[in-house]
C-alpha positions as CSV (number, residue, x, y, z in Angstrom):
1,X,0.0,-0.2,0.0
2,X,1.4,3.5,-1.0
3,X,2.0,6.1,1.7
4,X,-1.3,8.7,1.3
5,X,2.1,11.5,0.9
6,X,2.9,9.3,-2.1
7,X,0.2,11.1,-4.8
8,X,-1.2,14.2,-4.9
9,X,-4.4,15.2,-6.7
10,X,-5.0,17.9,-9.2
11,X,-8.0,19.8,-10.3
12,X,-8.8,16.8,-12.9
13,X,-6.3,14.2,-12.6
14,X,-3.4,12.7,-10.3
15,X,0.7,12.5,-10.2
16,X,3.4,11.6,-7.9
17,X,4.8,13.6,-5.5
18,X,7.9,13.4,-6.5
19,X,10.3,10.9,-8.8
20,X,11.2,8.3,-6.0
21,X,7.6,7.3,-5.4
22,X,6.8,6.9,-9.2
23,X,10.2,5.1,-9.5
24,X,9.0,2.6,-6.9
25,X,5.7,1.8,-8.4
26,X,7.6,0.9,-11.4
27,X,10.2,-0.7,-9.8
28,X,7.5,-2.9,-8.0
29,X,5.3,-3.8,-11.2
30,X,8.1,-4.4,-14.1
31,X,7.3,-7.4,-14.4
32,X,3.4,-6.7,-14.9
33,X,4.3,-3.6,-16.5
34,X,7.0,-4.7,-19.5
35,X,7.6,-8.3,-18.6
36,X,10.9,-7.6,-16.6
37,X,13.2,-8.9,-14.0
38,X,14.3,-6.2,-11.8
39,X,18.5,-6.1,-11.0
40,X,19.4,-2.9,-9.6
41,X,18.0,1.2,-8.8
42,X,19.9,4.2,-8.4
43,X,22.7,2.4,-10.0
44,X,26.1,4.4,-10.1
45,X,28.1,3.5,-12.4
46,X,31.0,6.7,-14.0
47,X,29.4,9.1,-11.9
48,X,26.2,8.6,-13.6
49,X,23.2,7.0,-11.5
50,X,20.7,4.5,-13.6
51,X,17.5,5.1,-12.2
52,X,16.6,1.4,-13.3
53,X,17.9,-1.6,-14.6
54,X,16.5,-4.7,-15.7
55,X,16.6,-7.9,-17.1
56,X,14.4,-9.8,-19.8
57,X,13.3,-13.1,-20.1
58,X,16.0,-13.3,-23.1
59,X,18.9,-11.8,-20.2
60,X,18.7,-8.9,-22.5
61,X,19.7,-5.6,-20.1
62,X,17.2,-3.0,-20.3
63,X,17.6,0.4,-18.4
64,X,14.6,3.0,-17.4
65,X,14.9,6.4,-16.6
66,X,11.8,8.2,-15.2
67,X,10.6,11.7,-15.1
68,X,7.5,12.8,-12.6
69,X,7.8,16.1,-15.0
70,X,8.4,16.9,-18.7
71,X,11.9,17.1,-18.9
72,X,13.9,18.2,-22.5
73,X,17.1,16.1,-21.7
74,X,16.0,12.5,-21.1
75,X,17.3,11.2,-23.9
76,X,20.4,12.6,-23.3
77,X,20.8,10.9,-20.0
78,X,20.3,7.4,-21.1
79,X,22.9,8.2,-23.8
80,X,25.3,8.8,-20.8
81,X,24.3,5.5,-19.2
82,X,24.3,3.4,-22.2
83,X,28.3,4.7,-22.3
84,X,28.9,4.0,-19.0
85,X,27.2,0.6,-19.1
86,X,29.0,-0.5,-22.6
87,X,31.9,0.8,-21.0
88,X,32.4,-1.6,-18.1
89,X,30.2,-4.1,-18.2
90,X,28.8,-4.7,-15.2
91,X,26.8,-7.6,-13.9
92,X,28.2,-9.5,-16.7
93,X,27.5,-12.6,-14.9
94,X,24.0,-12.4,-15.5
95,X,23.4,-10.2,-18.1
96,X,23.9,-11.7,-22.0
97,X,25.9,-8.3,-23.9
98,X,26.2,-9.6,-27.4
99,X,22.4,-8.9,-27.3
100,X,21.4,-5.2,-27.9
101,X,20.5,-2.5,-24.6
102,X,17.1,-1.4,-24.2
103,X,16.7,2.0,-23.5
104,X,13.4,3.1,-22.2
105,X,12.1,6.3,-21.0
106,X,8.6,6.8,-19.2
107,X,7.8,10.4,-18.3
108,X,4.0,11.8,-18.2
109,X,4.7,14.1,-21.1
110,X,7.3,14.7,-23.7
111,X,8.8,17.7,-24.6
112,X,9.3,18.4,-28.5
113,X,12.8,18.3,-27.9
114,X,12.8,14.4,-26.5
115,X,11.1,13.4,-30.0
116,X,14.2,15.7,-31.7
117,X,16.8,14.0,-29.9
118,X,15.4,10.9,-30.0
119,X,14.8,11.1,-34.0
120,X,18.8,11.7,-34.9
121,X,20.0,9.5,-31.7
122,X,22.0,6.7,-33.2
123,X,20.7,4.7,-30.2
124,X,17.0,3.1,-30.1
125,X,14.8,4.7,-27.4
126,X,11.2,3.6,-26.4
127,X,8.8,6.4,-25.1
128,X,6.3,5.1,-23.1
129,X,3.8,7.9,-21.3
130,X,2.1,7.3,-17.9
131,X,-1.4,9.1,-16.9
132,X,-3.2,8.3,-13.6
133,X,-7.2,7.8,-13.6
134,X,-9.4,7.6,-11.2
135,X,-12.6,5.2,-10.8
136,X,-15.0,5.8,-8.2
137,X,-12.3,4.8,-5.3
138,X,-9.7,3.4,-7.8
139,X,-6.6,4.6,-9.1
140,X,-5.0,3.0,-11.8
141,X,-1.8,3.9,-14.0
142,X,-2.0,3.8,-17.5
143,X,1.2,3.0,-20.3
144,X,1.1,4.0,-23.8
145,X,3.8,4.0,-26.0
146,X,4.9,6.2,-28.5
147,X,1.7,5.3,-31.8
148,X,-0.6,5.8,-28.4
149,X,-1.1,2.1,-28.3
150,X,-2.5,1.0,-24.6
151,X,0.8,-1.0,-23.5
152,X,-0.3,-1.9,-20.1
153,X,-2.3,-1.0,-16.3
154,X,-1.8,-1.4,-13.4
155,X,-4.1,-0.4,-10.2
156,X,-2.2,1.7,-7.9
157,X,-2.4,0.4,-3.9
158,X,-4.1,3.5,-2.5
159,X,-5.7,3.6,0.7
160,X,-9.1,4.6,-0.8
161,X,-9.9,6.9,2.6
162,X,-7.6,9.4,0.6
163,X,-8.7,9.5,-2.9
164,X,-10.6,12.8,-2.6
165,X,-13.6,13.4,-3.5
166,X,-15.9,16.5,-2.7
167,X,-16.3,15.8,1.1
168,X,-14.5,18.3,2.8
169,X,-14.3,15.6,5.7
170,X,-11.5,13.2,3.8
171,X,-8.8,16.4,3.7
172,X,-8.3,16.5,7.7
173,X,-6.8,12.7,7.5
174,X,-4.3,12.7,9.8
175,X,-0.8,11.2,8.0
176,X,1.6,10.1,9.2
177,X,5.0,11.1,7.4
178,X,6.5,8.6,5.4
179,X,8.7,6.2,7.3
180,X,12.7,8.2,6.8
181,X,14.5,6.4,4.4
182,X,17.4,5.8,6.9
183,X,15.2,4.0,9.2
184,X,14.1,1.7,6.6
185,X,17.3,0.6,5.4
186,X,18.7,0.3,9.3
187,X,15.3,-2.1,10.2
188,X,16.2,-4.2,6.6
189,X,20.4,-4.3,6.8
190,X,20.4,-5.3,10.6
191,X,17.2,-5.5,12.0
192,X,15.2,-7.2,9.9
193,X,13.2,-9.5,12.5
194,X,12.0,-6.6,14.9
195,X,11.0,-4.6,11.6
196,X,7.6,-4.5,12.8
197,X,7.6,-3.8,16.2
198,X,9.8,-1.0,15.9
199,X,7.0,0.4,13.4
200,X,4.1,-0.2,15.4
201,X,6.1,1.6,18.4
202,X,7.0,4.5,15.9
203,X,3.4,4.8,15.0
204,X,2.3,5.2,18.5
205,X,4.9,7.7,18.9
206,X,4.7,9.8,15.8
207,X,0.0,9.4,16.4
208,X,0.4,10.4,19.8
209,X,0.6,14.6,18.9
210,X,0.7,16.6,15.8
211,X,3.6,18.5,17.0
212,X,5.7,15.1,17.6
213,X,8.5,15.7,15.1
214,X,10.9,12.6,13.5
215,X,14.7,13.2,12.5
216,X,17.1,10.4,11.4
217,X,20.8,9.7,10.7
218,X,22.1,6.8,10.0
219,X,22.1,5.1,12.8
220,X,19.9,7.2,15.5
221,X,16.4,8.1,15.0
222,X,14.9,11.0,16.9
223,X,11.0,11.9,18.5
224,X,10.2,14.7,19.7
225,X,9.5,19.2,19.7
226,X,11.6,20.6,17.0
227,X,13.2,24.3,16.5
228,X,12.4,26.1,14.0
229,X,15.4,24.7,12.0
230,X,14.8,21.3,12.4
231,X,17.2,19.9,15.3
232,X,15.1,19.0,18.3
233,X,17.0,19.7,21.4
234,X,17.6,17.4,24.3
235,X,15.5,19.3,26.2
236,X,12.1,18.3,23.8
237,X,13.6,14.5,23.1
238,X,10.9,12.0,24.2
239,X,11.9,8.7,22.4
240,X,15.1,7.6,20.4
241,X,15.7,4.5,18.0
242,X,19.6,3.9,17.8
243,X,21.7,0.6,16.6
244,X,24.3,0.0,19.1
245,X,27.2,-2.6,18.2
246,X,27.7,-5.4,21.0
247,X,30.9,-7.4,20.2
248,X,29.8,-8.7,16.5
249,X,26.2,-8.4,16.6
250,X,23.9,-5.2,16.2
251,X,21.1,-4.4,19.1
252,X,18.5,-2.4,18.9
253,X,17.8,-0.2,21.2
254,X,15.4,2.4,22.6
255,X,15.6,4.8,25.3
256,X,12.6,7.4,26.4
257,X,12.6,10.5,28.4
258,X,11.0,9.5,31.8
259,X,10.6,11.2,35.1
260,X,12.4,9.5,37.3
261,X,13.2,10.5,41.5
262,X,15.5,13.4,42.0
263,X,15.0,13.7,45.6
264,X,13.3,12.0,48.1
265,X,12.4,11.8,51.4
266,X,10.9,8.4,52.5
267,X,9.9,9.4,55.9
268,X,7.6,12.4,54.7
269,X,6.8,10.3,51.1
270,X,7.9,13.5,49.2
271,X,9.4,12.5,45.5
272,X,10.1,15.3,43.1
273,X,11.1,14.6,39.7
274,X,13.1,14.9,37.2
275,X,13.7,13.9,33.3
276,X,15.9,11.8,32.1
277,X,16.8,9.5,29.4
278,X,16.0,5.7,29.9
279,X,17.4,3.1,27.9
280,X,15.0,0.8,27.6
281,X,17.3,-2.0,25.6
282,X,13.9,-4.1,24.6
283,X,11.4,-3.8,21.6
284,X,8.9,-6.8,23.2
285,X,6.7,-7.2,25.8
286,X,8.2,-10.6,26.7
287,X,11.4,-9.0,28.0
288,X,9.7,-5.4,29.6
289,X,10.7,-7.6,33.3
290,X,14.7,-6.1,32.5
291,X,16.0,-3.6,34.2
292,X,15.4,0.5,32.8
293,X,19.7,2.2,32.8
294,X,19.0,5.9,33.9
295,X,22.1,6.7,31.6
296,X,24.4,9.6,32.4
297,X,24.7,11.5,28.8
298,X,21.9,12.6,26.1
299,X,24.5,11.4,23.1
300,X,23.3,8.2,21.8
301,X,26.8,7.1,21.6
302,X,27.2,7.0,25.2
303,X,25.8,4.2,26.9
304,X,27.1,4.5,30.6
305,X,24.7,4.2,33.3
306,X,24.6,5.5,37.2
307,X,21.6,3.8,38.3
308,X,18.7,1.3,37.1
309,X,15.1,0.1,38.1
310,X,13.1,-3.0,37.4
311,X,10.0,-2.3,35.9
312,X,7.8,-2.5,38.9
313,X,10.3,-1.0,40.4
314,X,9.5,2.1,38.6
315,X,6.0,1.9,37.8
316,X,6.3,2.4,41.9
317,X,7.8,5.4,42.0
318,X,6.1,7.1,39.2
319,X,3.1,7.2,41.6
320,X,4.5,8.3,44.4
321,X,6.1,11.0,42.1
322,X,2.7,11.7,40.2
323,X,0.0,10.0,42.4
324,X,-1.3,8.0,39.2
325,X,-1.4,4.2,39.6
326,X,-0.2,2.1,36.3
327,X,-2.0,-1.2,36.3
328,X,-1.5,-2.5,33.0
329,X,3.0,-2.7,33.2
330,X,3.7,-3.1,29.9
331,X,6.5,-1.5,27.3
332,X,3.6,0.4,26.2
333,X,2.5,1.6,28.9
334,X,6.1,2.8,29.2
335,X,5.8,4.7,26.3
336,X,2.5,6.6,27.0
337,X,3.8,7.8,29.9
338,X,7.1,9.3,27.6
339,X,4.6,10.8,25.2
340,X,2.4,12.2,28.5
341,X,5.3,13.7,29.9
342,X,7.0,15.1,26.9
343,X,3.6,16.6,26.5
344,X,3.7,18.3,29.4
345,X,7.1,20.1,29.2
346,X,6.6,21.3,25.8
347,X,3.5,22.9,27.2
348,X,4.8,24.4,30.5
349,X,1.7,26.6,31.4
350,X,-0.7,23.6,30.5
351,X,-0.8,23.3,34.7
352,X,0.2,19.7,34.7
353,X,3.2,18.6,37.3
354,X,6.6,19.7,35.7
355,X,9.8,18.4,36.0
356,X,13.6,19.8,35.5
357,X,15.6,18.2,32.9
C-alpha cells in the first residue's frame, strides 16, 4: 500500500508526489508493466546514476529513466548511461551483452526536444507515457507507447480514504510521515526481525501529537519537538531508536525520556522528579522485566549509566511522583508515560506537574 503522501490530486487528475514515488511503483511492478525482472535501482556507474536496471527473459539488459514531469534531457541521460554500461559491462554474470541494450524513457509527457533527440540519436530509445486515472475509489496507472497504443495498466494500491472527492472531511484525515529512508534501511539491513515491532512503536509515538517530529541519521532516529531549524534539542526529546554494536552483533535500542526521582524523603513520602534519558533496550513485551538504565549522557553513543530500576520498581516510583497508579505494566505503557510527560514539558503552562531536565 502506498503512503498517502505518495500521490497528489490535481484538478482533474493525479500525479506522483516525487520521482522517487514513481520509481517505487515502477520498480515494484516491472514484471506486470513490461515483463521484466528488476536488477538494480539508483545504480551508480562512472558518476552516472541509472534509475532502474532490469533484465528481460532473454537476459537482455534494460535501462529505464523516469521523469515525474516533462524533461528536455531524458534522451541525453539515457545515452550517457548506455556509454557507461557498455564501457564497464557490469553484472556480466547475468547479463547477455551480445544482445542490444534496451533504453526506455517513462514520463507523463515528452517535450518536442525529446522527439528531436530521439530521431537523430543513433541509439534506439523507447518513449512510454503514463497517466493515472480514477474510477470511483480506485486509481490505475496506464502506459501508452509513442503511437498512443495501450501497453499496460496496473491498479495503484492507495488507501481509499485518501482518494479525494467533494467531501471536505476527507482532507482532515491525519497522515503520519513516511518512514525515513535511513530508518527503513537500518531495519532492513540490521534488524529485520524487529521491524514490525519498531514501526508499531513509531506509529504510537508519531500518532500521539501533531507537534511530534521525527529526525533521522544512519544510526539514530529521534522523536520530539523541533526548533525552527528542524533540530530537536535534548530538552524537547521524547524517544530515540538507535543501533548499538555489541561485539559483532547490532542491537536495536529504544530510549525514552521519563520522569525519575531527583530527591526523595521516604519518611515524609516526598518525591520530586526530573526528566532523564532511560535506556529501555527491549522491543517486545516478553523482555519487559529487564532493568531500565538511567543514562548519564544523552549522546546516543554513550551507554554509561549511573542507576537502574526494575520495571515494577519504576511504576511504583511513578505513582509516588505523580499519584497515578499504572495497572498494565507494559512497554506500551512506558511509551505512553514518556509521551504524556513530553507533552507536559513542551506545554509548561498547561498546569500539569513539571519536572526538571
